[in-house]
N, C-alpha and C positions, 0 to 999 in steps of 0.2 A: 378494850385496848385504850391506852392513854391517848388523849388528843393534844398533849403538850410535851415538848422537850425543853428542858432547862439546859442552857449552854453557859459554861463557866470558864472563861479564860484564866490561866494561872501562870504567874512568873515569880518564882521564889517566894511563894505565899504559904508555905507549909504551916507556919504558925497561925494562919488564919482559917485553915480549911475545916478544922473540927467544928468550930462554932457555926460556920456557914452550912456545912453538910448535915449536921445534926438538926438544924432548923428546917432543912428540906425533908428530912425523914419523918418529921411530925406533921407535915402538911396533910390536910384532910381531903386530898384528891390524889389521883394516881398520875404519874409522870415518868418520862424517861429523863436521864441525866447524862449529859456529855461534858466531860472536862477536857479542855484543850490545853496541854502544858507546853509553854513556849521555851523549852530548853532550860528548865530550872536546874540549878546546881545545888539546891538545898535538900534534896531527897524527896521532893514533892511526889514524883511519879511512884516511887517505891511505897510511900506512905498511902497513897490512894489505892494502889493495887492490893496492899495488905489489909487495909481497914475498910475499904469501900469497893469490894469486887463487883457489886451490883451496878456501879457507875461505869459507863463506857469511857475509856481514857484514850485520847489522841495525843501522841507524843511527837513534838517537833524537836529537831536537833539544836535549834537556835531560836532566839526571840524574834518572831516574825511580825510582832505587833498585835494590838488588840483587834484591828479590823480583819486581818488575815485569820486569826484564831477563831473569831466569831463566824466568819464565812465557812471555815472548815466544819464548824459545828452545825451550821444551817444545812450545808450540803449533806452531812451525815444523818440528818433528821428526816423523818417521814410523817410527822404529825401536822395537824391543821394549824397549830400555834407553836411558837417558840418563845422562850423567855430568856433574855440576856441578863446575867447576874454576875456582879463583881464578887470576887472571893472575900472581900471585906464587908459583906452584907449579911445580916442575920434577919430572918423573916419571922413575923408572928404567924401563928398556926393557920389562920384563914387568909393569909396574904395572897397566895396564888389563886385560891378559889374565888376571891373577890376580884382579882384581875381578870380572870376568865369570864366572870359575870359581866364585867364592864365591857370587855371587847366584843362579847357576843350580842350585845344590845343592838348593834348597828353594823351591817356589812360594810359600811364605808369607813369604819374605824380601822386604821392601820396599826396603831399602837396605843397601849394603855400604860400610863406611868403610875408608879406606886407613891405612897406618902413616905418619903425618906426622912427619918429622924436622925439627929446626931446621936452619938453614943451616950450622951447624958440623958437621953430619953425624954428630955423636957423641951427641946427646941427643934425646929424643922431644919433639915439640910436642903431638901429639894421637894417642892410640890408641883413639879412640872417646869419645863424650860420655855422661855420666850425669846424670840429673836427680833432684833431691831434694825432700822436703817443705818445705824451707826456701826453695824457689824458686831454688835455685842450679843452674847447669850446671857440671859439673866436667870439665875436659879430662884424661882418664885418662892417666897416665904422664908428664905434663908435667915436663920437666927431668930425667927419669930416663935411665939409659944406653940407648943404641940397642938393646942386646941384650935389654932388658926387653920383656915382652908379646910373646913369640914364638909364642903360640898363638891361633888363632881363637876367638872367643867371642861370645855375645850381648851387645849394648849397648843403652842406651835410645834413643840417636839417633846419626846419622852427621853429622859436620861437613861442611857443604856446600862446603867449600873444596876437597875432593877425594873425592867419593863417587859411587857409581853407584846408580841407582834403577830400579825396574821401572815402566816408563812407564804401563802400563794401570791401575796403582793410582792414579795421579794423576787419571785419568778417573773413578775410583770415589769418591775422597775429596776431590777438589778440588786445585787447584794451591797454590803458596805464597801466603800471605796478604799481599797488597800493602799493607795498612795498617801492617805492620811496617816497611816501607821497607828496613831492614837490621838484622841481628843478631837472633838467637833464632828466625828464621823456619824454620831447619832443625830446631830442637827442636819447634816447633809442628807441622810437617808429620809428623814422626816420631811425635809424640804422637797425632795424628789417625789415623795408620796403625795404631798399637797399639789404639786404640779399635775399629777395624774388624777386628782379629784378626791383623794382620801384625806382623813383628818386624824388627829391624835387627841386623847382625852386623859384627864387626871382622875385617878380612882382613889378617893379619900379614905376608903375603908381597907385598902391594901397597905398595911403598915409594915415597914422594914426599918432596920437600924443600920446606919452606915458609919463605919469607923473613919473613912475619909482619907484619901491620899496614902493609903497604907502601902500600895505597890510603888508609886512614884516617889515616896519618901517624905514629902512635905507639901504644903499648900503652894509654896512658891519655890521653884528651883530653875536653874538655867535650862535644863533639858525640856521641862514642861512648858516654860514660857516661850521658848523659841519655837517649839513644835506647834503650840496653840496659835501663836502669831502667824506662822506660815499657813496653817489650816484656815485661819480667819480670812486670809486672802482667797483661798481656794473656794470657800462656800459660795460667796456672791458671784464670783467669776463663773463658776460651774453652772449655777442654777438660774441666774438672771439672763434673759435675752439681752442683746446689746442695747436696745433702746432703754430698757429698764435699768441696766447697769450704768449707762451714761446719766440717766435721770437721778440716780441715787449716789453717784460718784462723790459729790461734794460732802454728803453726809458720812460716807465711808471714810473719807480722808480726815474729816473732823473727829470721827470716832477713833481712828488709829492714832491721831495726834494726842488725844486725851489719854488714851491707854499708854502711850509712850511716856507722857509726863508722870502718870501713875507709877509705872515700873521704874522710871528714872529715880523717883524718890525712894524706892525700895532697893535701889542698887542693881536693877536688872535692865536698865535702859538699853544697853548694847545688845543684850540677848533678844529683847523684843524687836529692835531694829533689824538685827540679823535674820530673825524669823520672817519679818515682812519682806526683806530683800530676797530671801530664798523663795518665798512664795511667788513673788513677781517674776523671778528668773526661771521658775520651773512650772509655769502655767501649762506647758505642753504635757505635763504628767497627768493632768485631769482633763478629761474630755467634757465639753459643754453639753448640757442636756439639750436635745434637739427640740427646737421650738415648733409647735404645731398650732395652727389657727383654732382648731376646735378646743384648745385648752385656754383660750384667751380669758374666759371668765375666771378660770382658776388663777391665772396670773394677776388679774385685777383684784381678786379677793386677797391674794397673798400681799399685794402692795398695800391694800387698805389695812390688813392685819399688821404689817410692819410699821405703818404710820401710827396706828393706834398704840402699839407696843412702845414706840419711841416716845410719844407724848406722855404715856403713862410712866415710863422710866424717868423722864425729865422732871415730872411734877410729883412723883411719889416719894 
């Protein structure tokens, strides 16, 4: 029996599915596949039923968001591990086997991230995500040569576009936060896992190719920027105890201001500000993670990790 379920959210991605699905069929390990279609209007569901009847299809009547779709897939799975996979990702033949090898090395590993390459196959898209005191998430290695980051290492969080997770941890810490809808939900779940004493790793031999922003339409757009800005408010509020949040507040404000100037230059300043405002006005949508004294060491380690990432981000 397979010990892995691959979960693929889909929204009007029919034109992407063949490449993604065919790369799954050549993997040198067994798996279950669940596709959660978020009310696509491009014939995606019919295409999947006709051409890939071996895949389980969950059909939603409307777009419920990435987080909700993933949670539906996790709930429908019964394997030890689940892999979250974007429909615009193509995998090398040994990618999943290498991810499984990475995560099975240590029972404290919650997630293992793949080496995501851009579609040019020459440069890195993402070699693990890092989070900072400024409230920024950094895609490590973005734009650097494919040969960079050839060693496995610990990372703050795994990009949910192509990462494997230990399923039982979801039962312990909760599933993805559906109030996020999309963007930053993978940072939030990894943050929560760290609070509970788990860690994430980067698996350098698990190579995948990422078309990038194929579903949202572009690298920068009003919808994406506003949503990401709102969720950038949610993440620290939800996961940091009040003393830690107050300690880091000045850094978060500085980070938000710098990001505002960045998007202002690109013509999206108002979208970013509106996202921050929405986040501040809707904090009641996300419940704070309950602080427990026996996790103090985990919180201290997280703070040290955030400081290290911030300094590295400034000087690199």
